[in-house]
DRENFITOR-536585 format. One record per residue (C-alpha): chain; x, y, z. Coordinates in nm, 4 decimals. Each point is the difference from the previous one (the first is absolute). Example, Ala and Ser with C-alpha at 12.3 -4.5 7.8 and 13.67 -1.06 7.14 Angstrom:
residues 2
   chaine          u          v          w
        A     1.2300    -0.4500     0.7800
        A     0.1370     0.3440    -0.0660
END
This chain:
residues 526
   chaine          u          v          w
        A    -0.0001     0.0082     0.0135
        A     0.2868     0.2216     0.0547
        A     0.1249    -0.0250    -0.3609
        A    -0.3485     0.0663    -0.1329
        A    -0.0454     0.2515     0.2569
        A     0.3405     0.2139    -0.1071
        A    -0.0668    -0.0703    -0.3785
        A    -0.3431     0.1381     0.0386
        A     0.1107     0.3507     0.1592
        A     0.3106     0.0369    -0.2527
        A    -0.2018    -0.0681    -0.3008
        A    -0.2863     0.2467     0.1539
        A     0.2681     0.2477     0.0491
        A     0.1654    -0.0346    -0.3719
        A    -0.3586     0.0264    -0.1634
        A    -0.1006     0.3080     0.2274
        A     0.2910     0.1697    -0.1066
        A    -0.0619    -0.0581    -0.3560
        A    -0.3405     0.1579     0.0429
        A     0.2214     0.2877     0.1671
        A     0.2050     0.0282    -0.3222
        A    -0.2752     0.0042    -0.2323
        A    -0.1761     0.2512     0.1618
        A     0.0161     0.3439    -0.1262
        A     0.1135     0.2973     0.2305
        A    -0.3278     0.1237     0.1599
        A    -0.2226    -0.2786    -0.1227
        A    -0.0580    -0.1755     0.3340
        A    -0.2576     0.1176     0.2464
        A     0.0352     0.3906     0.1026
        A     0.4106    -0.0547    -0.0054
        A     0.0703     0.3771    -0.1627
        A    -0.1612     0.1412     0.3275
        A     0.1630    -0.2356     0.2202
        A     0.3113     0.0246    -0.1181
        A    -0.0601     0.3865     0.0181
        A    -0.0293    -0.0291     0.3716
        A     0.3160    -0.2022     0.0146
        A     0.1693     0.3237    -0.1910
        A    -0.1690     0.2371     0.2138
        A     0.0990    -0.1972     0.3343
        A     0.3866    -0.0180    -0.1461
        A     0.0022     0.3938    -0.0982
        A    -0.1845     0.1634     0.2846
        A     0.0238    -0.2493     0.2704
        A    -0.3853    -0.0488     0.1095
        A    -0.3211    -0.1258    -0.1528
        A    -0.1932     0.2632    -0.2659
        A    -0.2681     0.2186     0.1809
        A    -0.3252     0.1106    -0.1660
        A    -0.0033     0.2883    -0.2447
        A     0.4432    -0.0615    -0.1135
        A     0.1241    -0.1287    -0.3210
        A     0.1172    -0.3083     0.0768
        A     0.1065    -0.1461    -0.3557
        A     0.3350     0.0786    -0.1228
        A     0.0505     0.1388    -0.3857
        A     0.2059    -0.3078    -0.0527
        A    -0.3068    -0.2384     0.0497
        A    -0.2399     0.2434    -0.1352
        A     0.1914     0.0357    -0.3510
        A     0.0577    -0.3677    -0.0075
        A    -0.3777    -0.0409     0.0414
        A    -0.0642     0.2360    -0.3006
        A     0.1931    -0.1555    -0.1821
        A    -0.0663    -0.3590     0.0587
        A    -0.3682     0.0921    -0.0213
        A    -0.1436    -0.0297     0.3447
        A    -0.0392     0.3211     0.1483
        A    -0.3886    -0.0030     0.1497
        A    -0.2502     0.2831    -0.1376
        A    -0.2123     0.1674     0.2832
        A    -0.2484    -0.3482    -0.0036
        A     0.3239    -0.2358     0.0671
        A     0.0338    -0.1443    -0.3667
        A     0.3037    -0.0062    -0.1989
        A     0.0550    -0.1295    -0.3586
        A     0.0024    -0.3505     0.0764
        A    -0.3231     0.0292     0.2347
        A    -0.2661    -0.2288    -0.1831
        A     0.2016     0.0289    -0.3217
        A     0.1565    -0.3456    -0.0559
        A     0.0541     0.0878    -0.3441
        A     0.2698     0.2906     0.0893
        A     0.3622    -0.0991     0.0013
        A     0.3237     0.2214     0.0274
        A     0.2086     0.0473    -0.2614
        A     0.2966    -0.2379    -0.0175
        A     0.3396     0.0188    -0.1315
        A     0.1925    -0.2818    -0.1793
        A     0.2751     0.0005     0.2579
        A     0.0045    -0.1004     0.3809
        A    -0.0300     0.3987     0.0543
        A    -0.3515     0.1600     0.0240
        A    -0.0405     0.2852    -0.2190
        A    -0.0484     0.2569     0.3162
        A     0.2223    -0.2076     0.2184
        A     0.3457     0.1888    -0.0396
        A    -0.2385     0.3407     0.0837
        A    -0.1024    -0.1202     0.3363
        A     0.3165    -0.1874     0.0896
        A     0.1749     0.3647    -0.0377
        A    -0.2923     0.1589     0.2419
        A     0.2345    -0.2149     0.2827
        A     0.3083     0.2732    -0.0774
        A    -0.2396     0.2985     0.0291
        A    -0.2160     0.1219     0.3207
        A    -0.3339    -0.1240    -0.1358
        A     0.0621    -0.2529     0.2920
        A    -0.0696     0.2443     0.2567
        A    -0.2265     0.2169    -0.1674
        A    -0.3546    -0.0072     0.0405
        A    -0.2468     0.0639    -0.2296
        A    -0.3258    -0.2391     0.0378
        A    -0.2315    -0.1408     0.2454
        A    -0.0108    -0.3784    -0.0005
        A     0.1745    -0.1570     0.2803
        A    -0.1456    -0.2357     0.2427
        A     0.0028     0.1135     0.3508
        A     0.0136    -0.3636     0.1922
        A     0.1665    -0.0618     0.3284
        A     0.3933    -0.0528    -0.0772
        A     0.0576    -0.3456     0.1204
        A     0.0253    -0.1103    -0.3893
        A     0.1606     0.3177    -0.1103
        A     0.2883     0.0023     0.2498
        A     0.1846    -0.2765    -0.1226
        A    -0.0756     0.1084    -0.3843
        A     0.1782     0.3232     0.0976
        A     0.3207    -0.1913     0.0547
        A    -0.0271    -0.1586    -0.3193
        A    -0.0699     0.3440    -0.1639
        A     0.3022     0.1444     0.1535
        A     0.2447    -0.2678    -0.0242
        A    -0.0911     0.0494    -0.3734
        A    -0.0726     0.3610    -0.0106
        A     0.2362     0.0305    -0.2983
        A    -0.1305    -0.2482    -0.2022
        A    -0.2915     0.0810    -0.2578
        A    -0.3508    -0.0160     0.1241
        A    -0.0576    -0.3211    -0.2159
        A     0.2582    -0.1957     0.2772
        A    -0.1285     0.1320     0.2941
        A    -0.3843    -0.1011    -0.1055
        A     0.0891    -0.3291    -0.1057
        A     0.2311    -0.0243     0.3689
        A    -0.2605     0.0965     0.2226
        A    -0.2031    -0.2450    -0.1779
        A     0.2344    -0.2688     0.0860
        A    -0.0765     0.1022     0.3313
        A    -0.3936    -0.0555    -0.0212
        A     0.0784    -0.3149    -0.1691
        A     0.2336    -0.1349     0.3180
        A    -0.3077     0.1086     0.2071
        A    -0.2440    -0.1551    -0.2381
        A     0.2140    -0.3499     0.0336
        A     0.0064     0.0268     0.4107
        A    -0.3792     0.0340    -0.0386
        A    -0.0102    -0.3255    -0.1790
        A     0.2172    -0.1467     0.2784
        A    -0.2283     0.1133     0.2759
        A    -0.2990    -0.1533    -0.1697
        A     0.1594    -0.3577    -0.0461
        A     0.0812     0.0365     0.3597
        A    -0.3870     0.0470     0.0866
        A    -0.0830    -0.2908    -0.2526
        A     0.2357    -0.1921     0.2247
        A    -0.1547     0.1388     0.3046
        A    -0.3476    -0.1036    -0.1276
        A     0.1017    -0.3645    -0.1391
        A     0.2817    -0.0901     0.2147
        A    -0.0294    -0.3923    -0.1271
        A    -0.0416     0.1546    -0.3734
        A     0.2798     0.1729    -0.1682
        A    -0.1624    -0.0449    -0.3414
        A    -0.2747     0.1694     0.1003
        A     0.2612     0.2886     0.1399
        A     0.2152     0.0092    -0.3139
        A    -0.3586     0.0026    -0.1734
        A    -0.0711     0.3175     0.1771
        A     0.2897     0.1838    -0.0774
        A     0.0112    -0.0742    -0.3805
        A    -0.4089     0.1214    -0.0346
        A     0.1220     0.3007     0.1970
        A     0.3425     0.0512    -0.1795
        A    -0.0396    -0.0628    -0.3620
        A    -0.3711     0.2071     0.0183
        A     0.0894     0.2269    -0.3124
        A    -0.1584     0.3593     0.1232
        A     0.1741    -0.0998     0.3650
        A     0.3515     0.0178    -0.1528
        A    -0.0629     0.2631    -0.2274
        A    -0.1590     0.2284     0.2299
        A     0.2636    -0.0408     0.2869
        A     0.3299     0.0027    -0.2259
        A    -0.0584     0.3732    -0.0614
        A     0.1117     0.2803     0.2141
        A    -0.2720    -0.0220     0.2447
        A    -0.0800    -0.0138     0.3887
        A    -0.2572    -0.2927    -0.0836
        A     0.2891    -0.2589     0.0268
        A     0.0902     0.1000     0.3750
        A    -0.3902     0.0314     0.0675
        A    -0.0444    -0.3380    -0.1441
        A     0.3211    -0.1646     0.1613
        A    -0.1610     0.1450     0.3854
        A    -0.3553    -0.0524    -0.0844
        A     0.1020    -0.4032    -0.0676
        A     0.2460     0.0191     0.2987
        A    -0.3270     0.1434     0.1756
        A    -0.2022    -0.2962    -0.0819
        A     0.3014    -0.2560     0.0774
        A     0.0327     0.1267     0.3589
        A    -0.3525    -0.0093     0.0663
        A    -0.0124    -0.3722    -0.1345
        A     0.2960    -0.0463     0.2218
        A    -0.2301     0.1007     0.3077
        A    -0.2515    -0.1598    -0.1034
        A     0.1475    -0.3392    -0.0303
        A     0.1677    -0.0096     0.3154
        A    -0.0900     0.2503     0.2731
        A     0.0302     0.3613     0.0999
        A     0.3436     0.0436     0.1461
        A     0.1970     0.3573     0.0221
        A     0.2497    -0.0620    -0.3111
        A    -0.2080    -0.0529    -0.2632
        A    -0.2584     0.2315     0.1259
        A     0.2747     0.2949    -0.0129
        A     0.0922    -0.1491    -0.3484
        A    -0.3571     0.0720    -0.0694
        A    -0.0158     0.3288     0.0949
        A     0.3257     0.1097    -0.1120
        A    -0.1247    -0.1164    -0.3345
        A    -0.3300     0.1411    -0.0058
        A     0.1405     0.3702     0.0973
        A     0.2675    -0.0550    -0.3126
        A    -0.3037    -0.1094    -0.2094
        A    -0.1702     0.3111     0.0782
        A     0.2752     0.2327    -0.0393
        A     0.0395    -0.1176    -0.3505
        A    -0.3232    -0.0205    -0.1179
        A    -0.2367     0.2344     0.2543
        A    -0.3006    -0.1573    -0.1651
        A     0.1062    -0.3279     0.1828
        A    -0.1523     0.1510     0.2715
        A    -0.2631    -0.2306    -0.0213
        A     0.1956    -0.2955     0.1379
        A    -0.0666     0.1464     0.3491
        A    -0.3777    -0.1141     0.0486
        A     0.0963    -0.3404    -0.1222
        A     0.3325    -0.0124     0.2400
        A    -0.2427     0.0972     0.2808
        A    -0.2236    -0.3248    -0.0772
        A     0.3176    -0.2031    -0.0375
        A     0.1015     0.0586     0.3322
        A    -0.3550     0.0040     0.1590
        A    -0.0477    -0.3522    -0.1123
        A     0.3573    -0.1502     0.0813
        A    -0.0485     0.1498     0.3539
        A    -0.3508    -0.1765     0.0215
        A     0.1392    -0.3232    -0.1870
        A     0.3154    -0.0393     0.2069
        A    -0.0417     0.0753     0.3157
        A    -0.1773    -0.0636     0.2993
        A    -0.2997     0.2300     0.1405
        A     0.1819     0.2001     0.2567
        A     0.3159     0.0255    -0.2105
        A    -0.2190     0.1158    -0.2834
        A    -0.1924     0.2670     0.1758
        A     0.3042     0.2051     0.1657
        A     0.1731    -0.0523    -0.3848
        A    -0.2822     0.1225    -0.1573
        A    -0.0587     0.2566     0.1906
        A     0.3697     0.1159    -0.0204
        A     0.0040    -0.0240    -0.3578
        A    -0.3484     0.2364    -0.0264
        A     0.2208     0.2581     0.2178
        A     0.2817    -0.0198    -0.2601
        A    -0.2409    -0.0111    -0.3078
        A    -0.1712     0.3290     0.1922
        A     0.3094     0.1872     0.0569
        A     0.1088    -0.0965    -0.3555
        A    -0.3248     0.1440    -0.1608
        A     0.0296     0.3139     0.2145
        A     0.3564     0.0415    -0.1359
        A    -0.0864    -0.0050    -0.3322
        A    -0.3034     0.2475     0.0509
        A     0.2192     0.2736     0.1921
        A     0.2785    -0.0060    -0.2423
        A    -0.2290    -0.0297    -0.2607
        A     0.0952    -0.2688    -0.2164
        A    -0.1317     0.0621    -0.3539
        A    -0.1266    -0.3856    -0.0768
        A    -0.1464    -0.0109     0.3183
        A    -0.1918     0.3240    -0.0315
        A    -0.0718    -0.0990    -0.3425
        A    -0.1658    -0.3148     0.1552
        A    -0.1796     0.1978     0.3091
        A    -0.1225     0.2190    -0.2799
        A    -0.1143    -0.2726    -0.2738
        A    -0.1936    -0.1581     0.3097
        A    -0.2145     0.2946     0.0817
        A    -0.0896     0.0808    -0.3752
        A    -0.0688    -0.4013    -0.0689
        A    -0.3260     0.0059    -0.1196
        A    -0.1034    -0.3576    -0.0716
        A    -0.2764     0.0407    -0.2733
        A     0.1848     0.1692    -0.2101
        A     0.2655    -0.2427     0.0517
        A    -0.2368    -0.2887    -0.0465
        A    -0.0862     0.1420    -0.3380
        A     0.3438     0.0957    -0.1093
        A     0.1634    -0.3658     0.0680
        A    -0.3309    -0.1687    -0.1985
        A     0.0031     0.2572    -0.2958
        A     0.3489     0.0657    -0.0413
        A     0.2704    -0.1673     0.2372
        A    -0.0407    -0.3571    -0.0924
        A    -0.0630     0.0096    -0.3558
        A     0.3122     0.2448    -0.0146
        A     0.1974    -0.2342     0.1974
        A    -0.0920    -0.3491    -0.2568
        A     0.0225     0.2288    -0.3032
        A     0.3437     0.1997     0.0816
        A     0.1355    -0.0822     0.3328
        A     0.0241    -0.3310    -0.0633
        A     0.1322    -0.0507    -0.3652
        A     0.3002     0.3219     0.0787
        A     0.0468    -0.2269     0.3381
        A     0.1404    -0.2620    -0.2561
        A     0.2033     0.2283    -0.2328
        A    -0.0698     0.3489    -0.1721
        A     0.2871     0.1550    -0.1479
        A     0.1371     0.3262    -0.2301
        A    -0.2045     0.2759     0.2699
        A    -0.3346    -0.2020    -0.0063
        A     0.0405    -0.0423    -0.3825
        A     0.0585    -0.3591    -0.0238
        A    -0.1854    -0.3364     0.1450
        A     0.0192    -0.3380    -0.1196
        A    -0.2579    -0.1395    -0.2408
        A    -0.3355    -0.0989     0.0814
        A     0.1211    -0.3717    -0.0422
        A     0.2528     0.0204     0.2800
        A    -0.2603     0.1406     0.2591
        A    -0.2560    -0.2716    -0.0341
        A     0.2973    -0.2176     0.0391
        A     0.0736     0.1477     0.3464
        A    -0.3426     0.0765     0.0845
        A    -0.0919    -0.3550    -0.0568
        A     0.2572    -0.1290     0.1891
        A    -0.0589     0.2182     0.2699
        A    -0.3931    -0.0665     0.0378
        A     0.1022    -0.3967    -0.0145
        A     0.2350     0.0901     0.3154
        A    -0.2751     0.2093     0.1523
        A    -0.2361    -0.2492    -0.0274
        A     0.2203    -0.2702     0.1564
        A     0.0716     0.2617     0.2816
        A    -0.3508     0.0232     0.0750
        A    -0.0292    -0.3990     0.0587
        A     0.3144     0.0093     0.2195
        A    -0.1173     0.2682     0.2082
        A    -0.3486    -0.2224     0.0164
        A     0.1923    -0.2845     0.0642
        A     0.1967     0.1876     0.3091
        A    -0.3134     0.1082     0.1556
        A    -0.1744    -0.3155     0.0164
        A     0.2865    -0.2007     0.1581
        A     0.0339     0.2829     0.2145
        A     0.3679     0.0549    -0.0595
        A     0.0034     0.3589     0.1046
        A     0.2252    -0.0894     0.3237
        A     0.2982    -0.1131    -0.1908
        A     0.2296     0.3117    -0.0146
        A     0.0907    -0.0689    -0.3452
        A    -0.3889     0.0460    -0.1210
        A    -0.0039     0.3464     0.2280
        A     0.2947     0.1450    -0.1635
        A    -0.1817    -0.0677    -0.3394
        A    -0.3245     0.1625     0.1369
        A     0.1837     0.2905     0.1300
        A     0.1593     0.0650    -0.3516
        A    -0.3371    -0.0096    -0.1510
        A    -0.1188     0.2342     0.2565
        A     0.2802     0.2395    -0.1101
        A    -0.0648    -0.0287    -0.3644
        A    -0.3397     0.0662     0.0632
        A     0.0382     0.2878     0.2132
        A     0.2657     0.1534    -0.2384
        A    -0.2532    -0.0074    -0.2893
        A    -0.2543     0.1339     0.1917
        A     0.2446     0.2774     0.1151
        A     0.0776     0.1257    -0.3664
        A    -0.3682    -0.0199    -0.0942
        A    -0.0547     0.2419     0.2938
        A     0.2681     0.2193    -0.0995
        A    -0.1282     0.0096    -0.3956
        A    -0.3685     0.0918     0.1792
        A     0.1844     0.2433     0.1839
        A     0.1667     0.1918    -0.3042
        A    -0.2929    -0.0073    -0.1787
        A    -0.2377     0.0994     0.2601
        A     0.2161     0.2994     0.0616
        A     0.1240     0.1442    -0.3606
        A    -0.2333    -0.2659    -0.2199
        A     0.3437    -0.1896    -0.1382
        A     0.0782    -0.3437     0.0434
        A     0.3232    -0.0419     0.1360
        A     0.1087    -0.2596    -0.2953
        A     0.0788    -0.2971     0.1673
        A     0.2808    -0.2161    -0.1409
        A     0.0559    -0.3679     0.0165
        A     0.3402     0.0697     0.1389
        A    -0.1694     0.1104     0.3104
        A    -0.0759    -0.3093     0.1027
        A     0.3661    -0.1320    -0.0153
        A     0.0491     0.0009     0.3545
        A    -0.2244    -0.2607     0.0008
        A     0.0865    -0.2370    -0.2548
        A     0.1558    -0.2621     0.1925
        A    -0.3460    -0.0367     0.2087
        A    -0.1743    -0.0517    -0.3929
        A     0.2644    -0.2439    -0.0917
        A    -0.0819    -0.1930     0.2915
        A    -0.3869     0.0045    -0.0747
        A     0.0357    -0.0788    -0.3459
        A     0.2511    -0.2721     0.0474
        A    -0.2203    -0.1589     0.3129
        A    -0.3086    -0.0006    -0.2510
        A     0.2348    -0.1256    -0.3191
        A     0.1425    -0.3250     0.2955
        A    -0.3638    -0.0576     0.1315
        A    -0.1597    -0.1154    -0.3322
        A     0.2985    -0.2386    -0.0683
        A    -0.0472    -0.3754     0.1313
        A     0.2161    -0.0141     0.3255
        A     0.2601    -0.1838    -0.1433
        A     0.3605     0.1284     0.0314
        A     0.0942    -0.0632    -0.3394
        A    -0.2864     0.1553    -0.1393
        A     0.0046     0.2454     0.2705
        A     0.3930     0.1125    -0.0936
        A    -0.1152    -0.0145    -0.3720
        A    -0.2618     0.2508     0.0207
        A     0.1878     0.2268     0.2082
        A     0.2800     0.0063    -0.2373
        A    -0.1800     0.0564    -0.2738
        A    -0.1990     0.3157     0.1766
        A     0.3779     0.1532     0.0238
        A     0.1016    -0.0665    -0.3120
        A    -0.3501     0.1638    -0.1202
        A     0.1425     0.2959     0.1749
        A     0.3426    -0.0250    -0.1600
        A    -0.1660    -0.0236    -0.3535
        A    -0.1873     0.2765     0.0918
        A     0.3170     0.2202     0.0888
        A     0.1954    -0.0996    -0.3235
        A    -0.2831     0.0920    -0.2222
        A    -0.0418     0.3164     0.1825
        A     0.3770     0.0528    -0.0393
        A    -0.0529    -0.0400    -0.3815
        A    -0.3074     0.1955    -0.0023
        A     0.1197     0.2956     0.1629
        A     0.3692     0.0000    -0.2309
        A    -0.2967    -0.0053    -0.2882
        A    -0.1396     0.3174     0.1202
        A     0.3698     0.2212    -0.0112
        A     0.2193    -0.1742    -0.2444
        A    -0.0355    -0.2061    -0.3341
        A     0.0201    -0.3625     0.1419
        A     0.0039    -0.1907    -0.3429
        A     0.3665     0.0832    -0.0184
        A     0.2086    -0.0954     0.2771
        A     0.3003     0.2283    -0.1324
        A    -0.2725     0.2984    -0.0051
        A    -0.1506    -0.0977     0.3318
        A     0.3568     0.0038     0.1521
        A     0.0884     0.3586    -0.1487
        A    -0.3468     0.1769     0.0446
        A     0.0206    -0.1739     0.3678
        A     0.3661     0.1213     0.0901
        A    -0.1129     0.3813    -0.0694
        A    -0.0352     0.2017     0.2893
        A     0.1860    -0.2293     0.2372
        A     0.3260     0.0109     0.2142
        A     0.2885    -0.2031    -0.1963
        A    -0.0673    -0.3056     0.1822
        A    -0.2855    -0.1095    -0.1091
        A     0.0321     0.0895    -0.3748
        A     0.0929    -0.1939    -0.3019
        A     0.1952    -0.3336     0.1036
        A    -0.0599     0.0493     0.3311
        A    -0.3860    -0.0371    -0.0354
        A     0.0677    -0.2710    -0.1936
        A     0.2015    -0.2038     0.1852
        A    -0.2586     0.1238     0.3180
        A    -0.2559    -0.1957    -0.2080
        A     0.1746    -0.2808    -0.0718
        A     0.1009    -0.0533     0.3600
        A    -0.3604     0.0897     0.1144
        A    -0.1465    -0.3049    -0.2232
        A     0.2782    -0.2331     0.0722
        A    -0.0545     0.0348     0.4060
        A    -0.4055     0.0038    -0.0731
        A    -0.0168    -0.2989    -0.2300
        A     0.2354    -0.2007     0.3034
        A    -0.2367     0.1324     0.2719
        A    -0.3081    -0.1442    -0.2143
        A     0.1700    -0.3293    -0.0326
        A     0.0739    -0.0335     0.3763
        A    -0.3148     0.1008     0.0911
        A    -0.1961    -0.2124    -0.2147
        A     0.2027    -0.2604     0.1027
        A    -0.0103     0.0528     0.3624
        A    -0.1088    -0.2464     0.2422
        A    -0.0580     0.0263     0.4223
        A     0.0064    -0.2500     0.2243
        A    -0.3519     0.0191     0.1507
        A    -0.2126    -0.2321     0.1647
        A    -0.2482    -0.1870    -0.2393
        A    -0.3040     0.1412     0.1436
        A    -0.0297     0.3452    -0.0835
        A    -0.1843     0.2779     0.2045
        A    -0.1820     0.2656    -0.2014
        A     0.0215     0.2464     0.2640
END
């Protein structure tokens, strides 16, 4: 298993790095805005504030020349126009590449001319500034792609946590844990949205760590070490993406549940009393300090209109989730300009629907057999509850945005990637529950499901490449994909990367398909 696991992470790293290499600059979600925050931190020593110019001339000029400058409604030359492509040359150097690179030697790097930077807490951006400063005299392509590698490392760490989470839930079945990691790690939109310059990569890693630590508490019992790590991780998550304040109610309910489950009556009363006191003091502190997300949450509660919310959810949110959010969850590229052909979504939806039916059957079986006292089952129930609560919170926020301003938030599929490990656990459990309870058949079914996700990733890689480049000729593809990139991913270096990636991926697939695990003959679907 160790060899297969190492091959998996090596193949995932190489394939993700290949994605990183072919994605044009400013074409991952809001990459130019996140990079602008990094540049502002480097030049000004602080986060950008409201009403100030926060995007450098170097960034803005590169956007103008590459067609990604957005208008007043957030659209550019690529948005909803998959037919649009920038003009390529017949060499490894793009038409405007030299002009953009030359800006490095001017004051364009520290002259702010536009307002577009994000304003997230600095946890992700501080390490990114170290990379930026180390490569300060290199061109913007080198700096952007170097910071992408920082995001890539966070993404790989995230999948490591997902794998450990799978081991926690299924300690006697390594294939289940590996399959979960494959389903999450090779999900193409997950890769695409986590390897650009974006704090999503750190937020998703921390949220996976939060789920892992919650499960450790559920599967054992409350202890000071794990509880402290959980509280620190919760604080880190909220201070990476402030919207994750929604985890606080879940954290409260989890701890109360564990206090009731794991302690005797007198201990339980004392500990619950202490916990409620601490929680009340924390709420009071957040209110006195006017912590933004907390104040916003209070205001949302006071403005909540149940009738309007139900109407909005029924008439808009549910259909929007199915028609737009779900397809975007699996892949939307080229500034929302390109999605897979309909047949691909039909296959994905068919497999998802079959798995959901299987999961319902599994869930009913658990209830009938009264297995909710099993701690692993409690862990799965907790994950399902977190997923539902997160969805409801996003729908409420979307409704509030519409209720106050008349505009929807614009929910995208990637907003649900903090929960992707939960989604894939549900799909995997549902899929397995429909397979006869024989070890060989179940293992074959798991491998087939993992293989399907890898095939989807490979197809998405080809599909994405065809959006921007000429894929009918390998020579033209390499030439076009090399433009506006650092020298390390140009020409023969790009070819070598693809060759090594393909070789390692094939070796991993062979090992994965042939993998056998020594397990008891009587399988257990729980």
